[in-house]
C-alpha positions as CSV (number, residue, x, y, z in Angstrom):
1,M,84.9,30.2,129.7
2,N,88.0,30.7,131.8
3,A,90.2,33.7,131.2
4,D,93.0,31.5,129.9
5,Q,90.6,30.1,127.3
6,R,89.5,33.5,125.9
7,P,90.9,34.2,122.4
8,N,93.9,36.2,121.7
9,I,93.2,39.1,119.2
10,I,95.4,40.8,116.6
11,F,94.0,43.8,114.9
12,F,95.9,44.8,111.8
13,L,95.2,48.3,110.3
14,S,96.5,49.6,107.0
15,D,96.6,53.2,106.0
16,D,95.1,54.7,102.8
17,Q,93.8,51.4,101.3
18,R,90.6,51.2,99.4
19,A,88.3,48.2,99.6
20,D,89.1,46.8,96.2
21,F,92.9,46.8,96.7
22,L,93.0,43.2,97.7
23,G,93.4,40.0,95.7
24,C,90.4,38.4,97.5
25,A,88.3,41.4,96.5
26,G,89.0,40.7,92.9
27,H,91.8,43.1,92.2
28,P,93.6,41.8,89.1
29,I,97.1,43.1,89.9
30,V,97.9,43.8,93.6
31,K,99.1,40.7,95.4
32,T,97.8,40.1,99.0
33,P,98.2,36.4,99.6
34,S,98.3,36.6,103.5
35,I,95.0,38.6,103.7
36,D,93.5,36.4,100.9
37,S,94.2,33.4,103.1
38,L,92.5,35.0,106.1
39,A,89.5,35.7,103.9
40,A,89.5,32.2,102.5
41,D,89.2,30.7,106.0
42,G,87.2,33.5,107.6
43,T,84.9,36.4,106.7
44,R,85.3,39.2,104.2
45,F,82.9,42.2,104.5
46,E,81.9,43.4,101.1
47,N,80.3,46.5,102.4
48,A,82.7,47.9,105.0
49,F,83.1,51.6,105.5
50,V,84.6,54.3,107.7
51,T,82.4,57.0,109.1
52,T,85.1,59.6,108.6
53,S,87.7,59.2,105.9
54,I,90.9,60.5,107.4
55,C,93.3,58.7,109.6
56,A,93.1,60.8,112.8
57,A,89.3,60.8,113.2
58,S,89.0,57.2,111.9
59,R,91.6,55.9,114.3
60,A,89.9,57.7,117.2
61,T,86.7,56.0,116.2
62,L,88.4,52.6,116.1
63,F,89.6,53.1,119.6
64,T,86.6,54.7,121.2
65,G,83.6,53.2,119.3
66,L,82.3,56.7,118.7
67,W,81.6,58.8,115.6
68,E,83.8,61.9,115.1
69,R,80.9,64.1,116.1
70,S,80.9,62.4,119.5
71,H,84.6,61.9,120.2
72,K,85.4,65.3,118.6
73,Y,89.0,64.3,117.7
74,T,90.8,64.9,114.4
75,F,93.9,66.7,113.3
76,G,94.5,69.9,115.4
77,T,92.0,69.2,118.2
78,P,92.8,68.6,121.8
79,P,93.6,65.0,122.8
80,I,90.9,62.3,123.2
81,D,89.7,62.8,126.8
82,M,90.4,60.3,129.6
83,A,86.8,59.1,129.9
84,M,86.8,57.9,126.3
85,I,90.3,56.5,126.7
86,E,89.1,54.4,129.7
87,A,86.3,53.0,127.5
88,S,88.5,52.2,124.6
89,Y,88.8,48.6,123.6
90,P,92.5,48.3,124.8
91,A,91.7,49.8,128.2
92,V,88.7,47.6,128.6
93,L,90.6,44.4,127.7
94,K,93.6,45.5,129.9
95,R,91.3,45.8,132.9
96,A,89.8,42.4,132.1
97,G,93.2,40.7,132.3
98,Y,94.4,40.8,128.8
99,R,98.0,41.8,128.0
100,T,97.6,44.6,125.5
101,G,100.1,45.8,123.0
102,F,100.4,48.4,120.3
103,V,102.9,48.6,117.4
104,G,103.0,51.2,114.6
105,K,101.2,54.4,113.7
106,F,99.2,55.5,116.7
107,G,97.7,58.4,114.8
108,V,95.9,60.1,117.7
109,S,96.7,62.0,120.8
110,A,95.5,60.7,124.1
111,A,95.0,62.5,127.4
112,R,98.0,62.5,129.6
113,G,98.6,59.0,130.9
114,G,96.1,57.6,128.4
115,T,98.5,55.1,126.6
116,A,99.4,53.6,130.0
117,K,95.7,53.0,130.6
118,M,95.4,51.3,127.2
119,F,98.6,49.3,126.7
120,D,101.0,47.1,128.6
121,S,103.4,47.5,125.7
122,F,103.4,50.6,123.5
123,V,105.7,50.9,120.5
124,P,104.7,53.8,118.3
125,L,106.5,54.0,115.0
126,G,106.2,56.9,112.5
127,R,107.3,57.4,108.9
128,N,109.3,60.3,107.5
129,P,111.5,58.6,106.6
130,Y,110.2,55.1,105.9
131,F,113.7,53.7,105.9
132,K,115.2,53.8,109.4
133,K,118.9,53.6,110.2
134,Q,120.0,50.5,112.1
135,D,122.8,50.0,114.6
136,E,124.1,47.3,112.3
137,G,123.4,46.7,108.6
138,P,121.6,48.8,106.0
139,P,118.5,50.9,106.8
140,R,115.3,48.9,107.4
141,H,111.9,49.7,106.0
142,L,109.3,50.8,108.6
143,T,106.8,48.1,107.4
144,D,109.4,45.4,108.2
145,I,110.2,47.0,111.5
146,T,106.5,47.0,112.4
147,G,106.5,43.3,111.6
148,D,109.6,42.8,113.7
149,K,108.1,44.5,116.8
150,A,104.8,42.6,116.5
151,I,106.7,39.4,116.4
152,E,108.8,40.5,119.4
153,F,105.5,41.1,121.3
154,L,104.3,37.5,120.5
155,E,107.7,35.9,121.4
156,S,107.8,37.7,124.7
157,H,104.3,36.6,125.7
158,G,104.2,34.2,128.6
159,G,101.0,32.5,127.7
160,D,99.5,32.9,131.2
161,Q,96.9,35.4,130.0
162,P,95.3,36.2,126.7
163,F,96.6,39.1,124.6
164,C,95.3,41.8,122.3
165,L,97.8,43.2,119.9
166,S,97.0,46.2,117.7
167,V,99.4,46.5,114.7
168,S,98.9,49.7,112.8
169,F,100.9,50.0,109.6
170,N,102.0,53.4,108.2
171,A,101.8,51.8,104.7
172,A,100.5,52.4,102.3
173,H,100.4,56.1,103.1
174,A,102.5,58.3,100.9
175,E,105.5,60.1,102.2
176,D,104.0,63.6,101.9
177,S,107.3,65.4,102.5
178,D,109.0,63.7,99.6
179,K,107.6,64.9,96.2
180,E,109.9,62.6,94.2
181,D,109.6,59.2,96.0
182,H,106.0,59.3,97.2
183,F,105.7,55.6,98.0
184,P,109.0,54.2,99.3
185,Y,108.4,50.4,99.2
186,P,110.4,47.6,101.0
187,P,113.2,46.1,99.0
188,S,111.6,42.7,99.1
189,E,108.8,44.0,96.8
190,A,111.1,45.8,94.4
191,S,110.7,43.3,91.5
192,L,106.9,43.3,91.6
193,Y,104.6,44.8,89.0
194,Q,107.5,45.9,86.7
195,D,106.0,44.5,83.5
196,V,102.4,45.5,84.3
197,T,100.5,48.3,82.7
198,I,98.3,49.9,85.4
199,P,94.7,50.5,84.1
200,D,93.2,54.0,84.2
201,P,91.6,55.1,87.4
202,L,88.1,53.9,88.4
203,V,86.4,57.2,87.4
204,R,87.6,59.4,84.5
205,T,90.2,61.9,85.7
206,D,88.3,65.0,84.4
207,F,85.3,64.3,86.6
208,W,86.4,67.0,89.0
209,Q,85.4,69.6,86.4
210,D,81.8,68.6,86.9
211,L,81.9,69.5,90.6
212,P,81.4,72.9,92.3
213,K,84.4,75.3,92.5
214,F,85.0,74.6,96.2
215,F,85.8,71.0,95.2
216,Q,87.9,72.0,92.3
217,D,90.0,74.2,94.7
218,S,90.4,71.5,97.4
219,M,93.4,69.4,98.5
220,H,92.1,66.6,96.3
221,R,93.4,68.5,93.3
222,D,96.5,69.9,94.9
223,R,97.9,66.4,95.7
224,W,96.7,65.0,92.4
225,F,99.4,67.2,90.8
226,W,101.9,65.7,93.2
227,R,101.3,62.1,92.3
228,W,99.0,61.3,89.4
229,D,99.0,64.1,86.8
230,T,101.1,62.5,84.0
231,P,100.8,58.9,82.6
232,E,104.5,58.3,83.6
233,K,104.0,59.5,87.1
234,Y,100.7,57.5,87.5
235,Q,102.4,54.3,86.4
236,R,105.4,54.7,88.6
237,N,103.5,55.7,91.7
238,V,100.7,53.2,91.5
239,K,103.2,50.4,91.2
240,A,105.1,51.7,94.2
241,Y,101.9,52.0,96.1
242,Y,100.9,48.4,95.3
243,R,104.4,47.3,96.4
244,M,103.7,48.9,99.8
245,I,100.4,47.1,100.1
246,T,102.1,43.8,99.3
247,G,104.9,44.6,101.8
248,L,102.4,45.0,104.6
249,D,100.6,41.8,103.5
250,R,104.0,40.0,103.7
251,N,104.5,41.2,107.2
252,I,101.0,40.0,108.2
253,G,102.1,36.6,107.0
254,R,105.3,36.9,109.1
255,V,103.2,37.5,112.2
256,Q,100.9,34.6,111.3
257,D,104.0,32.4,111.1
258,A,105.2,33.6,114.5
259,L,101.8,32.7,115.9
260,A,102.1,29.2,114.6
261,A,105.6,28.8,115.7
262,N,104.6,29.8,119.3
263,G,101.6,27.5,119.4
264,M,99.1,30.4,119.5
265,A,97.4,30.2,116.0
266,D,94.5,28.1,117.0
267,N,93.2,30.5,119.6
268,T,94.0,33.9,117.9
269,V,91.4,35.9,116.1
270,I,92.8,38.1,113.4
271,I,91.1,41.3,112.1
272,F,92.3,43.3,109.1
273,M,90.9,46.7,108.2
274,G,91.8,49.9,106.4
275,D,91.7,53.2,108.2
276,N,90.1,55.0,105.2
277,G,89.7,54.7,101.4
278,Y,91.8,56.2,98.7
279,Y,91.2,57.9,95.4
280,K,94.5,57.0,93.8
281,G,93.8,59.4,90.9
282,S,90.1,58.4,90.4
283,R,88.0,61.5,89.6
284,G,91.1,63.5,89.2
285,F,91.5,63.3,92.9
286,A,94.2,62.4,95.4
287,G,93.7,61.6,99.0
288,K,90.3,60.7,100.6
289,W,88.2,63.1,102.8
290,S,84.9,63.2,100.9
291,H,81.7,61.3,100.4
292,F,82.4,59.3,97.3
293,E,82.7,55.5,97.4
294,E,86.4,55.4,96.8
295,S,86.9,57.5,100.0
296,L,84.5,55.7,102.4
297,R,84.7,52.0,101.4
298,V,87.5,50.0,103.0
299,P,88.7,46.4,103.3
300,L,87.6,44.3,106.3
301,V,88.5,40.7,106.9
302,V,88.1,38.7,110.1
303,F,89.4,35.2,110.7
304,D,88.3,33.3,113.8
305,P,89.9,29.8,113.9
306,R,87.2,28.8,116.4
307,G,84.3,29.8,114.1
308,P,81.9,27.3,112.6
309,A,82.7,25.6,109.4
310,K,79.8,27.4,107.6
311,S,81.5,30.7,108.2
312,Q,84.7,29.8,106.4
313,G,85.2,31.8,103.3
314,Q,82.0,33.7,103.6
315,V,81.4,37.1,102.0
316,V,79.0,39.2,104.1
317,D,76.9,41.9,102.5
318,E,75.7,43.7,105.6
319,M,77.1,47.1,106.3
320,A,80.1,47.0,108.7
321,L,81.7,50.2,110.0
322,N,84.9,51.1,111.7
323,V,82.8,52.1,114.7
324,D,81.8,48.4,115.0
325,V,85.4,47.2,115.5
326,P,85.7,48.1,119.3
327,A,82.4,46.4,120.1
328,T,83.5,43.3,118.2
329,I,86.9,43.1,120.0
330,V,85.3,43.6,123.4
331,S,82.7,40.9,122.5
332,L,85.4,38.5,121.5
333,A,87.0,39.0,124.9
334,L,83.6,38.0,126.5
335,E,83.4,41.5,128.2
336,P,80.2,43.7,128.3
337,V,80.3,46.3,125.5
338,P,80.6,49.7,127.1
339,E,77.3,51.6,127.0
340,S,79.1,54.6,125.4
341,Y,79.8,52.6,122.2
342,Q,77.8,53.7,119.1
343,G,78.7,50.7,117.0
344,R,77.6,47.1,117.4
345,S,79.5,43.8,117.5
346,L,80.0,42.0,114.2
347,L,80.3,38.6,115.9
348,P,76.9,37.3,114.8
349,L,77.9,37.9,111.2
350,I,81.4,36.6,111.6
351,H,80.0,33.3,113.1
352,A,77.3,33.1,110.4
353,R,74.4,33.5,112.9
354,P,71.1,35.0,112.0
355,V,70.8,38.7,112.6
356,T,67.7,40.9,112.6
357,Q,67.3,44.6,112.2
358,W,70.8,45.3,110.9
359,R,71.6,48.8,109.7
360,S,70.5,49.8,106.2
361,D,72.4,53.1,106.2
362,F,74.9,55.0,108.2
363,F,76.0,58.6,109.0
364,C,79.3,59.8,107.5
365,E,81.1,63.1,108.1
366,H,84.3,65.0,107.9
367,L,84.8,67.9,110.3
368,M,88.4,68.8,110.3
369,D,89.1,72.6,110.2
370,H,91.2,72.9,107.1
371,A,90.7,75.5,104.4
372,D,91.4,73.1,101.6
373,I,89.3,70.2,102.9
374,P,85.5,71.1,102.9
375,K,83.5,69.8,105.8
376,Y,80.5,67.6,105.2
377,E,77.9,65.4,106.7
378,G,75.7,62.8,105.0
379,V,74.1,59.4,104.8
380,R,75.2,56.4,102.8
381,G,72.3,54.1,102.3
382,Q,71.9,50.9,100.4
383,R,70.6,52.7,97.3
384,Y,71.0,56.4,97.8
385,V,73.9,58.5,99.0
386,Y,73.3,62.0,100.4
387,A,75.9,64.6,101.4
388,R,75.9,68.2,102.2
389,Y,79.0,70.3,102.5
390,F,77.3,72.6,104.9
391,Q,79.6,75.5,104.6
392,N,79.3,75.4,100.8
393,L,75.5,75.4,100.3
394,P,73.5,75.4,98.1
395,E,76.0,74.1,95.5
396,G,77.5,71.7,98.1
397,E,74.5,69.3,98.3
398,F,74.7,65.9,96.6
399,L,72.3,63.0,96.0
400,H,73.4,59.8,94.2
401,D,71.4,56.7,93.1
402,L,73.8,53.7,93.5
403,K,71.5,51.4,91.6
404,E,71.3,53.5,88.4
405,D,74.6,55.2,88.8
406,P,77.0,53.1,90.9
407,L,80.0,55.3,90.1
408,E,78.2,58.4,91.5
409,L,78.7,60.4,88.4
410,K,75.3,62.2,88.5
411,N,74.2,64.6,91.2
412,L,70.4,64.4,91.6
413,A,70.0,67.1,94.3
414,D,68.5,69.5,91.8
415,D,66.4,66.9,89.9
416,A,62.7,67.6,90.5
417,A,62.0,63.9,89.9
418,H,64.0,63.1,93.1
419,A,62.7,65.8,95.3
420,D,60.9,63.4,97.6
421,I,64.0,61.2,98.0
422,L,66.1,64.3,98.6
423,A,63.7,65.4,101.4
424,R,63.8,62.0,102.9
425,M,67.6,61.8,102.9
426,R,67.9,65.3,104.3
427,A,65.6,64.3,107.2
428,R,67.5,61.1,107.8
429,C,70.8,63.0,107.9
430,D,69.3,65.4,110.5
431,E,68.0,62.5,112.5
432,L,71.4,60.6,112.6
433,R,73.3,63.8,113.2
434,D,71.3,64.7,116.2
435,E,71.6,61.2,117.7
436,L,75.4,61.5,117.4
437,G,76.0,65.0,118.8
438,G,74.0,67.6,117.0
439,K,75.0,70.3,114.6
440,Y,78.7,71.1,114.0
441,S,80.0,73.8,116.2
442,L,83.3,75.7,116.3
443,E,84.1,74.5,119.9
444,R,86.9,72.4,118.5
445,I,89.4,75.2,118.0
446,P,92.5,74.0,116.2
447,T,95.7,74.2,118.2
448,R,98.3,76.9,117.5
449,R,100.8,74.3,116.4
450,Y,98.3,72.8,113.9
451,L,97.5,76.2,112.4
452,N,101.3,76.9,112.0
453,E,101.7,73.6,110.2
454,Q,98.9,74.5,107.8
455,K,100.5,77.9,107.0
456,K,103.7,76.0,106.0
457,Q,101.8,73.6,103.8
458,K,100.1,76.5,102.0
459,T,103.5,77.7,100.8
460,S,104.5,74.3,99.4
461,K,101.4,73.6,97.2
462,R,102.1,71.9,93.8
């Protein structure tokens, strides 16, 4: 295939969106018609996960194709080094003749000169505030600005080379600095969900009391008091959060319309994913960060207009990970997947081809140095989930049976009847950990700026 016949690629990334917060995933309230249409004509991955549930480490994984233990990047660490930047999917595609662009929340720090290696067009956009002043007219919501800039990239594209555009929404991440208006939604969505009563969270809100004290004292609980601790606050904030999701979905539709208007829709692959899950009050928690399903499972939809008819509207059960996205994008561009990548291309699944020896489990972790977010490592299998909060042992070890207890309400780590399974999962965790970089070490010393920011946050709890 000639270079000018290779597909264009758009990778949409949402922030803090759990897998079930999509209409096509069966959500009874939130409206996501644009993503639903992509799923109806493409592939939705029922079992998509992140390997680390926090935006900085997850986004580094999405760029580099590496687990956190390998790329060693999260909040407060030194930038992603140049060797990993040069192997990132944008840099690989740029060297291969693609025009590469980025719009939205970058969410990582790259080595000096790294973004120039990755992108021909780099338009980072950050929240705080979500509403941005304009030279003319009223302030404009960041989600709509993100859509504007993505469309500008498409309309400026000359068509003499394929493009890869990464569109990273700040939505539906809360505005952490604003304790009153946590989820500032676009005006276009203001009328939505007004007459709806939001059901209770997925898991009872007193579940946190069943957990060890280190969990009870974590940031999960601190931010729960910010957003979800009264029925009135829960109703108001969930509706605002859903409006933000619908707003980003509307802007995905705007970009799709621009593709069609510019004659590029038939040769553009669209990928949509979330950067991490979200508790949204479930278990009495806010945030993400830990091993439970609400934190790890994310939406993933891929639409390839060139795919076979049998792939249209399929729902794939195989485990797909954020670490697979770079390999998938590079494969779409017909380029060799870098040997450094630890994920694998999803193209056989997307194109409904037979696959053999697909993964049946994966390693998950969270290694950020933060006093209120406990570190852990674990394995999420098809039936069993294992996690050890290795700085909080012995009470910080968990084993769940997803078949008998899909909501992970029971910890079987101390159950003698499951001792053999526990031993097997411990060994599997060690095996995967050692393949990906070995035991956690303190070599990733947080930067002084990061530590100062944490001191400020300590004084503003609750």
